[in-house]
C-alpha positions in Angstrom: 7.0 -9.0 -57.6 5.0 -5.4 -59.3 4.0 -2.7 -56.8 0.7 -2.7 -58.0 0.4 -6.7 -56.7 2.4 -5.7 -53.8 -0.3 -2.7 -52.4 -3.0 -5.7 -53.6 -1.7 -8.2 -51.6 -1.9 -5.1 -48.6 -4.7 -4.9 -48.6 -6.5 -7.9 -49.6 -4.3 -8.8 -46.5 -5.8 -5.5 -44.0 -8.9 -7.1 -45.2 -9.3 -10.4 -44.3 -7.6 -9.4 -41.6 -10.7 -7.1 -40.3 -12.8 -10.1 -41.6 -11.6 -12.3 -38.7 -11.7 -9.7 -36.0 -15.4 -9.2 -37.5 -16.2 -12.8 -37.1 -14.3 -13.3 -33.5 -16.3 -10.6 -32.5 -19.8 -11.1 -33.8 -19.3 -15.1 -32.3 -18.5 -13.3 -29.1 -21.3 -11.2 -28.7 -23.8 -14.0 -29.5 -22.0 -16.5 -27.1 -22.3 -14.2 -24.3 -25.9 -12.4 -25.0 -23.8 -9.0 -24.6 -26.9 -6.9 -25.5 -25.9 -2.9 -25.6 -29.8 -2.1 -26.1 -29.8 -3.0 -21.7 -26.4 -0.4 -21.3 -28.5 2.1 -23.2 -31.9 1.9 -21.8 -30.3 2.0 -18.3 -29.5 6.1 -18.7 -31.5 6.8 -15.9 -28.8 5.1 -13.3 -26.2 6.4 -15.4 -27.2 9.6 -15.2 -28.2 9.3 -11.8 -24.4 7.7 -10.9 -22.1 9.6 -13.0 -24.1 13.0 -11.0 -23.2 11.6 -8.1 -19.6 10.7 -8.6 -18.6 14.1 -9.7 -19.8 15.5 -6.5 -18.2 13.8 -3.9 -18.5 13.9 -0.3 -15.5 15.8 1.2 -16.7 15.3 4.6 -16.2 11.9 3.9 -12.8 11.8 4.1 -11.3 12.0 7.2 -13.0 8.6 7.6 -10.7 7.2 4.9 -7.0 8.1 6.3 -7.3 5.2 8.5 -8.1 2.5 5.6 -5.1 4.8 3.8 -2.9 4.2 6.5 -4.1 0.1 6.4 -3.3 0.1 3.2 0.4 1.2 2.6 0.6 -1.1 6.1 -0.3 -3.9 4.6 2.0 -3.2 1.0 4.5 -2.3 2.9 5.0 -5.4 5.7 4.0 -7.8 2.9 6.6 -6.0 -0.1 9.2 -6.1 2.2 8.0 -10.7 3.5 7.8 -10.9 0.5 11.2 -10.0 -0.8 13.1 -11.6 2.5 12.2 -14.7 1.5 12.7 -14.7 -2.1 15.6 -13.7 -1.4 17.1 -17.3 0.2 15.1 -18.9 -2.7 16.3 -17.4 -5.3 20.2 -18.1 -5.1 18.9 -21.8 -4.2 16.7 -21.5 -7.6 19.9 -20.8 -9.4 22.5 -23.6 -11.0 25.0 -20.8 -10.3 25.1 -21.7 -6.5 23.3 -24.1 -6.2 24.7 -27.4 -8.3 22.2 -29.4 -7.9 19.5 -30.1 -11.0 16.8 -31.6 -9.1 16.6 -29.4 -6.0 16.6 -26.1 -8.2 13.9 -28.2 -10.4 11.4 -28.1 -8.0 11.9 -25.0 -6.9 11.3 -23.4 -9.7 8.6 -25.6 -10.3 7.1 -24.1 -7.3 7.6 -20.6 -8.2 6.0 -21.2 -10.9 3.2 -22.5 -9.1 3.0 -19.6 -7.5 3.0 -17.0 -9.9 0.4 -18.5 -11.9 -2.8 -18.4 -9.0 -4.3 -14.9 -9.3 -4.3 -12.1 -6.2 -7.7 -12.6 -5.7 -8.6 -16.2 -5.8 -5.8 -16.7 -3.5 -7.2 -14.0 -0.7 -11.1 -15.5 -1.2 -9.4 -19.0 -0.1 -7.4 -17.0 2.9 -10.8 -15.4 3.8 -12.4 -18.9 3.9 -9.3 -19.8 6.3 -8.4 -17.1 8.5 -11.6 -15.1 8.4 -11.8 -10.9 6.5 -9.2 -8.2 7.7 -5.6 -7.1 6.6 -3.7 -10.4 8.0 -5.5 -12.2 5.1 -3.9 -8.7 2.7 -0.7 -9.2 4.4 -0.6 -13.6 3.8 -1.9 -12.8 -0.1 0.6 -10.1 -0.7 3.8 -12.0 0.3 3.2 -15.0 -1.4 2.4 -12.6 -4.4 5.8 -10.7 -3.6 7.5 -14.1 -2.9 6.7 -15.3 -6.4 7.3 -12.6 -8.5 10.7 -11.6 -7.0 12.0 -14.9 -6.0 11.3 -15.5 -10.1 13.4 -12.3 -11.2 16.2 -12.0 -8.8 17.2 -16.0 -9.1 16.7 -14.7 -13.6 19.3 -12.1 -12.1 21.5 -14.5 -10.7 21.9 -16.0 -14.2 23.1 -13.2 -16.4 25.3 -11.6 -13.4 29.7 -11.5 -14.1 31.0 -15.5 -13.5 34.5 -14.1 -13.2 34.5 -13.3 -9.1 32.3 -16.4 -8.6 34.8 -18.9 -10.1 37.7 -17.1 -8.2 36.3 -17.6 -4.9 35.6 -21.4 -5.6 39.4 -21.5 -6.7 40.2 -20.3 -3.6 37.9 -23.1 -1.6 35.3 -20.5 -0.4 31.8 -22.1 0.8 28.4 -21.5 -1.2 27.8 -19.2 1.5 30.1 -17.1 0.6 30.0 -17.3 -2.6 26.8 -15.7 -2.5 27.3 -13.1 0.4 30.4 -11.7 -1.6 30.5 -12.4 -5.1 26.7 -12.6 -6.1 24.5 -10.2 -4.0 26.8 -7.2 -4.0 26.3 -7.7 -8.2 22.0 -8.5 -7.6 21.7 -6.1 -4.7 20.8 -2.7 -7.1 18.2 -5.3 -8.9 16.8 -6.6 -5.1 15.9 -2.4 -4.6 14.6 -2.1 -7.9 12.3 -5.3 -8.1 11.1 -4.3 -3.8 9.6 -1.1 -5.1 7.8 -2.8 -8.2 6.4 -4.8 -6.2 5.3 -2.2 -4.1 3.8 -0.7 -6.9 1.6 -3.5 -8.1 0.9 -4.5 -4.2 -0.6 -0.7 -3.4 -3.1 -1.5 -6.7 -3.3 -5.2 -6.0 -4.4 -4.4 -2.2 -7.4 -1.8 -3.6 -8.9 -4.9 -4.9 -8.5 -7.4 -2.5 -11.0 -5.4 -0.6 -13.7 -6.4 -2.5 -13.0 -10.1 -1.5 -12.4 -9.0 2.0 -8.7 -8.9 2.8 -9.0 -5.5 3.7 -7.3 -1.8 3.3 -10.3 0.7 1.1 -10.5 -2.0 -0.9 -13.6 -3.0 1.9 -14.7 1.0 2.2 -14.8 0.7 -1.8 -16.8 -2.1 -1.9 -19.1 -1.5 1.4 -20.1 2.2 -0.5 -20.6 0.2 -4.1 -23.2 -1.6 -2.4 -25.5 0.4 -0.9 -25.1 3.1 -3.6 -22.9 5.5 -2.0 -21.6 7.1 -5.2 -20.4 10.5 -3.9 -18.7 8.5 -1.3 -17.2 6.1 -4.1 -15.7 9.4 -6.4 -13.9 10.6 -3.1 -12.3 6.8 -2.6 -11.5 6.0 -6.3 -9.6 9.8 -5.8 -7.5 9.3 -2.7 -6.8 5.6 -4.0 -6.3 7.9 -7.4 -3.6 9.8 -5.7 -2.3 7.1 -3.4 -0.8 5.2 -6.1 0.5 8.1 -8.5 2.5 9.3 -5.2 3.8 6.0 -4.5 4.9 5.2 -8.9 6.5 8.6 -8.3 8.4 8.4 -4.9 9.4 4.4 -6.7 10.7 5.9 -9.9 12.8 8.7 -7.7 14.4 5.9 -5.7 15.2 3.7 -8.3 17.2 6.2 -9.9 19.1 6.7 -7.8 19.1 3.3 -6.1 20.1 1.5 -9.0 
């Protein structure tokens, strides 16, 4: 193929791709009845929002200390509970330890089901059962952490060095001893890494879960938005950003040191 033909082919390819994307965008706008003029017509409301947003109410800051502490406590507790539950099930889900294909298949199926449930949906269901508060948030994030970490851990177990396992089996060690002495030392760095990774996600998720009544600082943010207290919203968002950045920094440092 000549260079000229190649250039023309690439040009037609890019034009065709752009045309398909444009058609899809137009179809989505028509289906959803999206109207940009409605957004532009609310410039006064947007101006008022931005004006209050960039003038935070610093006097409201002391009132956020308790919700932030509750958010951190809720995230740490749910992370630890989820990881502790995930560890034994990750061993049962791997064919390296559990030779029963039916059992491993059932456990993996349950893990997949848990992972597919969105946090907000799970929290909304639990709010109707347990009620509004931090307990609902802890249960929601514990279930999420379990689904996330158990999947990652059993995949890590499947990729470990099998020589220690075979050596333990050759001397007659039972499944528990194999898991403790041959498998656990190899996956311990991964457990630490996944724990901090889950904590990062739970800190972020706990903010969103407050919108459905699952406790934490998210409830305060939702209330402030509902009351049009945008000067308070700005200070809440600022504290959330600082908290997330701080947790991410500590988590990244800890994972580098431990793994």
